[in-house]
VOPAGU-2260 file (C-alpha; in pm, 1 decimal, decimal comma):
REM VOPAGU-2260
SITE   aa  ch    i         X         Y         Z
SITE  UNK   A    0    -468,6   -3310,8    2773,7
SITE  UNK   A    1    -745,7   -3460,7    2989,5
SITE  UNK   A    2    -697,0   -3796,0    2816,9
SITE  UNK   A    3    -324,6   -3774,2    2884,9
SITE  UNK   A    4    -392,5   -3701,5    3250,6
SITE  UNK   A    5    -625,4   -3998,0    3277,6
SITE  UNK   A    6    -370,0   -4224,9    3112,0
SITE  UNK   A    7     -89,1   -4115,7    3343,1
SITE  UNK   A    8    -306,9   -4149,2    3651,5
SITE  UNK   A    9    -399,7   -4498,7    3539,6
SITE  UNK   A   10     -32,9   -4593,8    3510,5
SITE  UNK   A   11      57,2   -4425,6    3838,4
SITE  UNK   A   12    -213,5   -4623,8    4015,8
SITE  UNK   A   13     -84,2   -4942,7    3857,2
SITE  UNK   A   14     273,8   -4868,3    3961,8
SITE  UNK   A   15     165,9   -4797,6    4318,4
SITE  UNK   A   16     -36,8   -5118,7    4325,2
SITE  UNK   A   17     261,5   -5321,9    4204,5
SITE  UNK   A   18     494,0   -5152,0    4451,9
SITE  UNK   A   19     270,4   -5268,2    4737,0
SITE  UNK   A   20     249,0   -5626,4    4611,0
SITE  UNK   A   21     386,6   -5912,8    4818,0
SITE  UNK   A   22     625,8   -6000,3    4537,3
SITE  UNK   A   23     775,3   -5652,6    4527,0
SITE  UNK   A   24     809,5   -5636,5    4904,3
SITE  UNK   A   25     994,1   -5968,1    4897,8
SITE  UNK   A   26    1223,2   -5840,7    4622,5
SITE  UNK   A   27    1327,0   -5550,0    4844,0
SITE  UNK   A   28    1409,1   -5793,2    5122,8
SITE  UNK   A   29    1608,4   -6013,1    4884,6
SITE  UNK   A   30    1806,7   -5715,3    4756,2
SITE  UNK   A   31    1879,7   -5600,7    5110,3
SITE  UNK   A   32    2020,9   -5944,7    5192,3
SITE  UNK   A   33    2217,0   -5938,4    4866,6
SITE  UNK   A   34    2359,6   -5600,1    4966,1
SITE  UNK   A   35    2526,6   -5753,5    5270,6
SITE  UNK   A   36    2762,0   -5942,5    5035,0
SITE  UNK   A   37    2794,3   -6231,2    5276,3
SITE  UNK   A   38    2674,7   -6497,9    5024,3
SITE  UNK   A   39    2370,2   -6573,6    5243,3
SITE  UNK   A   40    2123,9   -6452,0    4982,9
SITE  UNK   A   41    2022,7   -6580,4    4644,3
SITE  UNK   A   42    2169,0   -6463,3    4311,8
SITE  UNK   A   43    1980,1   -6160,7    4181,4
SITE  UNK   A   44    1878,8   -6123,4    3817,1
SITE  UNK   A   45    1800,0   -5805,8    3621,8
SITE  UNK   A   46    1719,8   -5742,9    3257,2
SITE  UNK   A   47    1828,3   -5400,0    3136,7
SITE  UNK   A   48    1517,8   -5308,6    2942,5
SITE  UNK   A   49    1609,9   -4969,3    2802,4
SITE  UNK   A   50    1802,3   -5094,0    2499,2
SITE  UNK   A   51    1505,5   -5283,9    2356,5
SITE  UNK   A   52    1210,9   -5121,2    2531,1
SITE  UNK   A   53    1086,0   -4939,1    2220,6
SITE  UNK   A   54     950,1   -5254,5    2058,1
SITE  UNK   A   55     728,9   -5314,5    2362,0
SITE  UNK   A   56     643,7   -4960,1    2470,4
SITE  UNK   A   57     575,4   -4773,4    2146,4
SITE  UNK   A   58     262,5   -4975,9    2056,5
SITE  UNK   A   59     117,1   -4891,1    2399,9
SITE  UNK   A   60     168,7   -4514,5    2399,4
SITE  UNK   A   61    -151,8   -4311,9    2417,4
SITE  UNK   A   62     -39,8   -3968,3    2538,1
SITE  UNK   A   63     -16,2   -3687,4    2284,9
SITE  UNK   A   64     230,1   -3426,0    2410,1
SITE  UNK   A   65     604,6   -3489,2    2422,6
SITE  UNK   A   66     619,1   -3437,9    2799,2
SITE  UNK   A   67     326,3   -3662,0    2887,7
SITE  UNK   A   68     458,8   -3927,6    2648,7
SITE  UNK   A   69     792,6   -3906,9    2826,7
SITE  UNK   A   70     620,9   -3971,7    3160,2
SITE  UNK   A   71     413,7   -4250,3    3008,7
SITE  UNK   A   72     730,4   -4410,7    2872,9
SITE  UNK   A   73     911,0   -4382,8    3206,9
SITE  UNK   A   74     636,4   -4562,8    3396,1
SITE  UNK   A   75     586,6   -4830,2    3131,7
SITE  UNK   A   76     960,0   -4895,1    3137,1
SITE  UNK   A   77     923,8   -5002,8    3500,5
SITE  UNK   A   78     583,1   -5168,3    3485,2
SITE  UNK   A   79     624,2   -5388,0    3177,2
SITE  UNK   A   80     933,6   -5583,7    3289,6
SITE  UNK   A   81     788,2   -5637,0    3634,8
SITE  UNK   A   82     466,6   -5777,6    3492,4
SITE  UNK   A   83     610,9   -5969,6    3197,0
SITE  UNK   A   84     975,1   -6063,1    3253,2
SITE  UNK   A   85     952,7   -6131,6    3628,3
SITE  UNK   A   86    1318,0   -6064,1    3690,1
SITE  UNK   A   87    1433,8   -5902,1    4014,8
SITE  UNK   A   88    1378,8   -5541,8    3912,2
SITE  UNK   A   89    1183,8   -5359,0    4181,0
SITE  UNK   A   90     891,7   -5120,2    4149,4
SITE  UNK   A   91     932,2   -4796,3    4343,4
SITE  UNK   A   92     643,5   -4642,2    4533,6
SITE  UNK   A   93     746,4   -4296,2    4417,6
SITE  UNK   A   94     845,5   -4104,7    4104,6
SITE  UNK   A   95    1207,5   -3986,6    4143,6
SITE  UNK   A   96    1364,2   -3660,3    4045,9
SITE  UNK   A   97    1722,4   -3547,2    4087,9
SITE  UNK   A   98    1918,5   -3225,9    4111,9
SITE  UNK   A   99    2295,2   -3242,0    4070,3
SITE  UNK   A  100    2571,5   -3152,0    3828,3
SITE  UNK   A  101    2735,8   -3303,5    3523,9
SITE  UNK   A  102    3046,3   -3207,3    3329,7
SITE  UNK   A  103    3140,7   -3124,4    2973,6
SITE  UNK   A  104    3498,1   -3258,1    2962,4
SITE  UNK   A  105    3762,6   -3013,1    2840,1
SITE  UNK   A  106    3480,2   -2772,8    2753,0
SITE  UNK   A  107    3441,8   -2947,6    2417,0
SITE  UNK   A  108    3112,3   -3035,9    2255,9
SITE  UNK   A  109    3126,8   -3400,2    2147,3
SITE  UNK   A  110    3068,5   -3436,8    1773,1
SITE  UNK   A  111    2932,3   -3749,2    1609,5
SITE  UNK   A  112    2779,6   -3870,2    1287,7
SITE  UNK   A  113    2490,6   -4114,7    1272,3
SITE  UNK   A  114    2463,0   -4401,9    1028,9
SITE  UNK   A  115    2109,2   -4508,6    1106,2
SITE  UNK   A  116    1987,9   -4724,9    1389,4
SITE  UNK   A  117    2257,0   -4776,8    1652,6
SITE  UNK   A  118    2553,9   -4694,5    1430,3
SITE  UNK   A  119    2750,1   -4377,4    1499,2
SITE  UNK   A  120    3101,9   -4238,0    1474,0
SITE  UNK   A  121    3269,6   -3984,6    1702,3
SITE  UNK   A  122    3448,8   -3711,2    1511,8
SITE  UNK   A  123    3804,9   -3661,8    1634,8
SITE  UNK   A  124    3897,7   -3314,0    1749,9
SITE  UNK   A  125    4241,8   -3414,1    1878,2
SITE  UNK   A  126    4443,9   -3581,2    1601,7
SITE  UNK   A  127    4798,2   -3522,9    1723,3
SITE  UNK   A  128    4820,0   -3457,2    2095,8
SITE  UNK   A  129    5129,8   -3237,6    2067,6
SITE  UNK   A  130    4985,7   -3019,2    1792,4
SITE  UNK   A  131    4628,4   -3005,6    1925,0
SITE  UNK   A  132    4682,9   -2989,8    2301,2
SITE  UNK   A  133    4584,6   -2621,3    2304,3
SITE  UNK   A  134    4228,4   -2727,4    2216,9
SITE  UNK   A  135    4187,7   -2890,9    2558,1
SITE  UNK   A  136    4029,0   -2640,4    2792,7
SITE  UNK   A  137    3882,1   -2631,5    3140,5
SITE  UNK   A  138    3585,9   -2867,2    3180,2
SITE  UNK   A  139    3249,2   -2697,6    3222,8
SITE  UNK   A  140    3016,3   -2788,4    3510,3
SITE  UNK   A  141    2645,9   -2780,0    3421,5
SITE  UNK   A  142    2315,1   -2842,2    3598,0
SITE  UNK   A  143    2185,3   -3199,1    3581,2
SITE  UNK   A  144    1820,1   -3218,0    3679,3
SITE  UNK   A  145    1480,3   -3346,6    3573,5
SITE  UNK   A  146    1285,0   -3110,7    3799,7
SITE  UNK   A  147    1077,2   -2979,7    3509,8
SITE  UNK   A  148     932,6   -3316,0    3411,9
SITE  UNK   A  149     895,2   -3403,0    3780,4
SITE  UNK   A  150     682,7   -3091,9    3828,0
SITE  UNK   A  151     449,1   -3208,6    3552,9
SITE  UNK   A  152     438,4   -3553,1    3715,9
SITE  UNK   A  153     345,7   -3399,0    4050,7
SITE  UNK   A  154      61,4   -3207,0    3889,3
SITE  UNK   A  155     -65,3   -3503,3    3688,8
SITE  UNK   A  156     -49,2   -3785,8    3940,7
SITE  UNK   A  157     146,4   -3681,2    4250,9
SITE  UNK   A  158    -150,3   -3753,4    4475,1
SITE  UNK   A  159    -136,9   -4118,5    4359,6
SITE  UNK   A  160     236,5   -4177,3    4310,1
SITE  UNK   A  161     440,8   -3928,1    4515,6
SITE  UNK   A  162     715,7   -3732,5    4344,3
SITE  UNK   A  163    1029,6   -3758,9    4553,3
SITE  UNK   A  164    1377,9   -3612,3    4529,4
SITE  UNK   A  165    1627,6   -3893,6    4493,8
SITE  UNK   A  166    1999,3   -3951,9    4500,2
SITE  UNK   A  167    2188,1   -4035,9    4184,5
SITE  UNK   A  168    2511,7   -4224,6    4147,1
SITE  UNK   A  169    2815,7   -4057,7    3999,1
SITE  UNK   A  170    2894,2   -4216,9    3660,6
SITE  UNK   A  171    3248,3   -4127,6    3555,9
SITE  UNK   A  172    3428,5   -4283,4    3256,5
SITE  UNK   A  173    3733,0   -4067,6    3173,5
SITE  UNK   A  174    3867,3   -4293,4    2899,1
SITE  UNK   A  175    3532,6   -4269,0    2723,3
SITE  UNK   A  176    3553,9   -3890,4    2744,5
SITE  UNK   A  177    3894,6   -3899,3    2578,3
SITE  UNK   A  178    3783,3   -4137,2    2303,1
SITE  UNK   A  179    3489,2   -3908,5    2229,1
SITE  UNK   A  180    3729,3   -3631,6    2124,6
SITE  UNK   A  181    4030,6   -3841,2    2020,3
SITE  UNK   A  182    3958,7   -4172,5    1853,4
SITE  UNK   A  183    4092,4   -4489,9    2009,6
SITE  UNK   A  184    4384,5   -4535,4    1771,5
SITE  UNK   A  185    4506,2   -4180,1    1833,7
SITE  UNK   A  186    4463,4   -4231,8    2208,0
SITE  UNK   A  187    4677,1   -4546,4    2205,5
SITE  UNK   A  188    4943,9   -4379,3    1989,9
SITE  UNK   A  189    4954,2   -4077,9    2223,2
SITE  UNK   A  190    5032,8   -4303,3    2520,3
SITE  UNK   A  191    5344,3   -4423,9    2338,0
SITE  UNK   A  192    5455,7   -4115,5    2146,1
SITE  UNK   A  193    5351,5   -3835,3    2383,3
SITE  UNK   A  194    5346,7   -3995,7    2730,2
SITE  UNK   A  195    5408,5   -3671,0    2921,5
SITE  UNK   A  196    5128,8   -3489,1    2740,7
SITE  UNK   A  197    4895,2   -3785,1    2781,8
SITE  UNK   A  198    4956,5   -3780,9    3156,6
SITE  UNK   A  199    4901,9   -3405,3    3159,1
SITE  UNK   A  200    4571,4   -3444,1    2972,9
SITE  UNK   A  201    4449,5   -3720,0    3204,0
SITE  UNK   A  202    4556,9   -3521,3    3510,1
SITE  UNK   A  203    4356,4   -3221,6    3387,7
SITE  UNK   A  204    4047,2   -3435,0    3338,5
SITE  UNK   A  205    4087,4   -3607,2    3675,7
SITE  UNK   A  206    4125,2   -3275,7    3856,2
SITE  UNK   A  207    3809,9   -3147,9    3688,6
SITE  UNK   A  208    3611,8   -3456,6    3790,5
SITE  UNK   A  209    3728,6   -3427,1    4149,1
SITE  UNK   A  210    3630,1   -3059,2    4142,3
SITE  UNK   A  211    3285,5   -3159,6    4013,1
SITE  UNK   A  212    3240,2   -3421,1    4285,8
SITE  UNK   A  213    3355,5   -3183,4    4557,9
SITE  UNK   A  214    3132,5   -2903,0    4427,3
SITE  UNK   A  215    2830,8   -3135,0    4447,4
SITE  UNK   A  216    2925,4   -3211,0    4807,5
SITE  UNK   A  217    2991,2   -2848,6    4905,0
SITE  UNK   A  218    2666,0   -2731,0    4747,0
SITE  UNK   A  219    2461,8   -2992,5    4934,5
SITE  UNK   A  220    2364,3   -3182,4    4620,7
SITE  UNK   A  221    2456,3   -3528,6    4743,1
SITE  UNK   A  222    2175,4   -3751,4    4863,1
SITE  UNK   A  223    2188,5   -4111,8    4974,5
SITE  UNK   A  224    2260,0   -4358,0    4694,1
SITE  UNK   A  225    2143,7   -4671,8    4866,9
SITE  UNK   A  226    1852,9   -4901,6    4792,1
SITE  UNK   A  227    1636,6   -4887,2    4481,3
SITE  UNK   A  228    1850,9   -4629,8    4299,4
SITE  UNK   A  229    2003,2   -4755,5    3976,5
SITE  UNK   A  230    2376,9   -4819,2    3994,8
SITE  UNK   A  231    2430,3   -4835,6    3616,9
SITE  UNK   A  232    2505,2   -5159,1    3436,8
SITE  UNK   A  233    2162,6   -5297,8    3528,3
SITE  UNK   A  234    2224,5   -5308,3    3903,3
SITE  UNK   A  235    2099,3   -5138,8    4219,7
SITE  UNK   A  236    2263,6   -4960,2    4510,9
SITE  UNK   A  237    2154,1   -5186,3    4796,6
SITE  UNK   A  238    2417,9   -5205,9    5070,9
SITE  UNK   A  239    2439,6   -5195,7    5449,1
SITE  UNK   A  240    2762,1   -4994,0    5442,6
SITE  UNK   A  241    2631,3   -4653,7    5331,3
SITE  UNK   A  242    2353,8   -4425,4    5460,7
SITE  UNK   A  243    2004,4   -4535,4    5356,7
SITE  UNK   A  244    1873,3   -4181,3    5351,5
SITE  UNK   A  245    1978,3   -3823,8    5399,7
SITE  UNK   A  246    2082,8   -3509,9    5216,1
SITE  UNK   A  247    2397,1   -3295,3    5222,0
SITE  UNK   A  248    2610,2   -3608,4    5236,9
SITE  UNK   A  249    2981,6   -3639,2    5178,5
SITE  UNK   A  250    3121,5   -3805,3    4868,9
SITE  UNK   A  251    3254,4   -4080,9    5096,9
SITE  UNK   A  252    2892,3   -4172,7    5176,9
SITE  UNK   A  253    2775,1   -4247,4    4822,6
SITE  UNK   A  254    2829,5   -4499,7    4543,3
SITE  UNK   A  255    3045,1   -4424,8    4243,0
SITE  UNK   A  256    3091,0   -4598,7    3909,2
SITE  UNK   A  257    3393,5   -4628,1    3680,4
SITE  UNK   A  258    3469,1   -4832,9    3372,9
SITE  UNK   A  259    3757,2   -4855,0    3129,0
SITE  UNK   A  260    3636,2   -5061,9    2835,6
SITE  UNK   A  261    3825,9   -4834,5    2597,2
SITE  UNK   A  262    4148,4   -4975,3    2748,4
SITE  UNK   A  263    4080,4   -5323,2    2615,8
SITE  UNK   A  264    4344,4   -5284,3    2344,3
SITE  UNK   A  265    4636,5   -5193,6    2572,0
SITE  UNK   A  266    4857,8   -5406,7    2792,6
SITE  UNK   A  267    4819,9   -5438,8    3170,6
SITE  UNK   A  268    5144,7   -5243,7    3207,9
SITE  UNK   A  269    5016,0   -4950,6    3000,9
SITE  UNK   A  270    4687,2   -4956,3    3189,8
SITE  UNK   A  271    4867,3   -4941,5    3522,1
SITE  UNK   A  272    5086,6   -4654,2    3406,8
SITE  UNK   A  273    4847,7   -4436,7    3208,1
SITE  UNK   A  274    4497,3   -4511,6    3339,5
SITE  UNK   A  275    4493,2   -4660,4    3685,6
SITE  UNK   A  276    4656,1   -4371,5    3880,9
SITE  UNK   A  277    4381,5   -4132,8    3769,5
SITE  UNK   A  278    4099,5   -4380,7    3820,8
SITE  UNK   A  279    4235,6   -4453,3    4167,7
SITE  UNK   A  280    4226,7   -4085,1    4259,9
SITE  UNK   A  281    3864,0   -4055,4    4151,3
SITE  UNK   A  282    3763,8   -4381,8    4318,7
SITE  UNK   A  283    3897,5   -4261,0    4651,9
SITE  UNK   A  284    3628,8   -3992,9    4663,4
SITE  UNK   A  285    3352,3   -4254,8    4692,8
SITE  UNK   A  286    3228,2   -4472,0    4973,9
SITE  UNK   A  287    3176,3   -4773,8    4747,8
SITE  UNK   A  288    3275,1   -4841,3    4389,7
SITE  UNK   A  289    3119,0   -5040,9    4108,1
SITE  UNK   A  290    3373,6   -5103,1    3834,0
SITE  UNK   A  291    3366,6   -5230,4    3479,6
SITE  UNK   A  292    3159,4   -5271,3    3167,5
SITE  UNK   A  293    3258,4   -5487,4    2869,2
SITE  UNK   A  294    3633,1   -5494,1    2935,7
SITE  UNK   A  295    3813,3   -5806,1    3053,3
SITE  UNK   A  296    3870,5   -5694,2    3411,2
SITE  UNK   A  297    4087,7   -5999,1    3476,4
SITE  UNK   A  298    4342,9   -5862,7    3230,9
SITE  UNK   A  299    4387,1   -5558,7    3455,5
SITE  UNK   A  300    4342,3   -5742,1    3785,4
SITE  UNK   A  301    4671,7   -5623,0    3938,9
SITE  UNK   A  302    4540,9   -5268,6    3908,0
SITE  UNK   A  303    4169,8   -5325,6    3970,0
SITE  UNK   A  304    4237,1   -5525,6    4286,7
SITE  UNK   A  305    4391,0   -5212,1    4438,1
SITE  UNK   A  306    4059,1   -5024,5    4446,4
SITE  UNK   A  307    4012,9   -5027,1    4824,2
SITE  UNK   A  308    3637,5   -4963,1    4811,2
SITE  UNK   A  309    3552,6   -5200,0    4525,1
SITE  UNK   A  310    3212,6   -5357,4    4591,7
SITE  UNK   A  311    3078,8   -5469,2    4250,7
SITE  UNK   A  312    3295,0   -5599,0    3968,4
SITE  UNK   A  313    3165,4   -5641,7    3613,9
SITE  UNK   A  314    3228,6   -5990,7    3478,4
SITE  UNK   A  315    3156,6   -5946,6    3109,2
SITE  UNK   A  316    3119,9   -6214,7    2843,9
SITE  UNK   A  317    3488,7   -6164,4    2758,4
SITE  UNK   A  318    3623,1   -6235,2    3107,8
SITE  UNK   A  319    3802,3   -6545,6    3231,3
SITE  UNK   A  320    3541,0   -6644,7    3486,5
SITE  UNK   A  321    3753,8   -6906,0    3659,9
SITE  UNK   A  322    4033,9   -6654,7    3715,1
SITE  UNK   A  323    3805,6   -6383,1    3852,8
SITE  UNK   A  324    3612,4   -6626,5    4070,4
SITE  UNK   A  325    3935,7   -6740,6    4231,7
SITE  UNK   A  326    4066,3   -6387,7    4284,4
SITE  UNK   A  327    3744,5   -6266,5    4448,4
SITE  UNK   A  328    3737,1   -6539,6    4710,8
SITE  UNK   A  329    3744,3   -6385,4    5057,6
SITE  UNK   A  330    3669,7   -6035,4    4926,4
SITE  UNK   A  331    3348,6   -5844,6    4990,0
SITE  UNK   A  332    3290,8   -5792,1    4617,5
SITE  UNK   A  333    2983,7   -5885,0    4413,4
SITE  UNK   A  334    3053,0   -6111,9    4113,8
SITE  UNK   A  335    2840,8   -5905,0    3874,8
SITE  UNK   A  336    2798,7   -6129,1    3571,7
SITE  UNK   A  337    2695,8   -5991,4    3231,0
SITE  UNK   A  338    2610,0   -6294,1    3012,7
SITE  UNK   A  339    2653,3   -6267,5    2638,1
SITE  UNK   A  340    2362,8   -6074,0    2483,5
SITE  UNK   A  341    2365,7   -6319,6    2194,2
SITE  UNK   A  342    2154,4   -6571,7    2385,1
SITE  UNK   A  343    1861,4   -6334,4    2414,1
SITE  UNK   A  344    1911,6   -6080,6    2138,8
SITE  UNK   A  345    2019,1   -6267,6    1824,3
SITE  UNK   A  346    1816,1   -6578,4    1749,7
SITE  UNK   A  347    1438,1   -6571,7    1738,1
SITE  UNK   A  348    1424,0   -6865,0    1981,0
SITE  UNK   A  349    1636,5   -6935,8    2285,0
SITE  UNK   A  350    1911,1   -7194,2    2265,1
SITE  UNK   A  351    1824,4   -7321,9    2610,7
SITE  UNK   A  352    2102,1   -7580,0    2626,9
SITE  UNK   A  353    2372,2   -7325,3    2546,3
SITE  UNK   A  354    2225,3   -7078,1    2794,8
SITE  UNK   A  355    2213,0   -7340,1    3069,8
SITE  UNK   A  356    2576,3   -7436,4    3005,1
SITE  UNK   A  357    2683,2   -7071,8    3034,0
SITE  UNK   A  358    2491,4   -7014,2    3357,1
SITE  UNK   A  359    2618,5   -7340,3    3510,0
SITE  UNK   A  360    2974,8   -7229,6    3446,7
SITE  UNK   A  361    2911,3   -6890,6    3608,2
SITE  UNK   A  362    2747,6   -7042,4    3915,2
SITE  UNK   A  363    3041,5   -7278,1    3954,8
SITE  UNK   A  364    3303,6   -7005,0    3912,0
SITE  UNK   A  365    3123,6   -6776,2    4158,9
SITE  UNK   A  366    3080,9   -7044,7    4424,4
SITE  UNK   A  367    3102,1   -6889,8    4769,9
SITE  UNK   A  368    3061,9   -6535,8    4633,3
SITE  UNK   A  369    2771,7   -6293,3    4613,6
SITE  UNK   A  370    2642,7   -6345,0    4261,2
SITE  UNK   A  371    2437,0   -6112,2    4045,8
SITE  UNK   A  372    2329,0   -6138,0    3681,2
SITE  UNK   A  373    2254,1   -5833,3    3467,7
SITE  UNK   A  374    2157,5   -5893,0    3108,3
SITE  UNK   A  375    2267,1   -5593,9    2903,2
SITE  UNK   A  376    2321,1   -5488,0    2542,0
SITE  UNK   A  377    2014,8   -5662,4    2401,5
SITE  UNK   A  378    1868,0   -5456,7    2117,3
SITE  UNK   A  379    1575,6   -5676,7    2028,8
SITE  UNK   A  380    1383,1   -5951,9    2201,0
SITE  UNK   A  381    1185,0   -6009,4    1880,8
SITE  UNK   A  382     882,0   -5852,6    2052,9
SITE  UNK   A  383     854,1   -6169,6    2260,9
SITE  UNK   A  384     811,5   -6104,3    2632,0
SITE  UNK   A  385     774,6   -6477,4    2690,7
SITE  UNK   A  386    1124,2   -6532,6    2554,4
SITE  UNK   A  387    1267,3   -6288,0    2808,6
SITE  UNK   A  388    1065,9   -6444,1    3090,6
SITE  UNK   A  389    1193,5   -6788,9    2993,8
SITE  UNK   A  390    1548,6   -6655,1    2988,6
SITE  UNK   A  391    1508,6   -6532,5    3347,1
SITE  UNK   A  392    1346,1   -6859,0    3449,6
SITE  UNK   A  393    1637,9   -7066,4    3317,2
SITE  UNK   A  394    1894,2   -6857,8    3504,7
SITE  UNK   A  395    1691,6   -6891,1    3821,4
SITE  UNK   A  396    1657,9   -7268,5    3775,0
SITE  UNK   A  397    2030,8   -7317,1    3731,4
SITE  UNK   A  398    2106,2   -7104,4    4038,1
SITE  UNK   A  399    1856,8   -7302,3    4245,5
SITE  UNK   A  400    1999,0   -7634,1    4124,3
SITE  UNK   A  401    2342,0   -7531,9    4250,7
SITE  UNK   A  402    2212,5   -7412,7    4586,6
């Protein structure tokens, strides 16, 4: 255990040192400018490391217990990209912990089978909505906290890297919840064959999510979600339109996140009828909203554009960039680009020409807008940190050329 303590204290000291570096301090300033969404700042670039971090972190692990290895992993997951990829991910001068709630939709335990590696299949519990509707129960609200591991962190290295209670964004994806218990084909069929029951199901789920959000507010669980807190999808919560600090906040003072990638197979009309009304109700609880994942948000633009508090919009590899770029002109919405993961995660070596062409197109389509790049869904970088660093460098070069 003494060796584990020494290892964690070594990493904590390194994280604190990096957090105080000139580069990190400048990154905070750049993100704050970016958060104004007035196009005065530079495009920001993040690499979502978690999906391929194992190939870099596992060879470096020295701790022996599961809890100390978890802490070691958490710090390395911040330190390694900062030192090696040199994207715009920041290093915090504290170790965060959170205390909030999460929900088990419909009170059902999600069932899945694994096929090795990333492959998995969700086992349907609702096959025919009319016959199986009785299975859908009241959602269960549960504690969501990492206070236990934070207590170990405080004991191990809290005098070097302070342990601090932190806000956490509300990640809500109702369509995903439904697909987890009713596969996508059955979900689509239910919209057409059992529209009244589908609306009833979605209304139940929406009411439960609003109850969850309001319970967190009433119980004083809501803290500021502004600054270096992760906003999902590889982004951060920097903004000048929400409180920078504070506890016991209202839901209207925090960020929220929604996506609807499971709707990709339905028409805009079906989306507007069966999905949007419920998403709109949830979105109205938040101060600011980040929307989208892999779906083509342009396909549902007539609905998505009606989110009054929309601040970040996911522009995935399957979006019509020209269309979205035109529609966002004059709106205070970040053009949050997710380039294809194929550039970084498939071939052993970068196709630099193809990458440059993709980034040039994005920069052109987002002209006049606040632009952000988040590289997601990469499951291997072929253990080559230099490849990732070069990827970031090329994006930065193309953005600078345009400016």
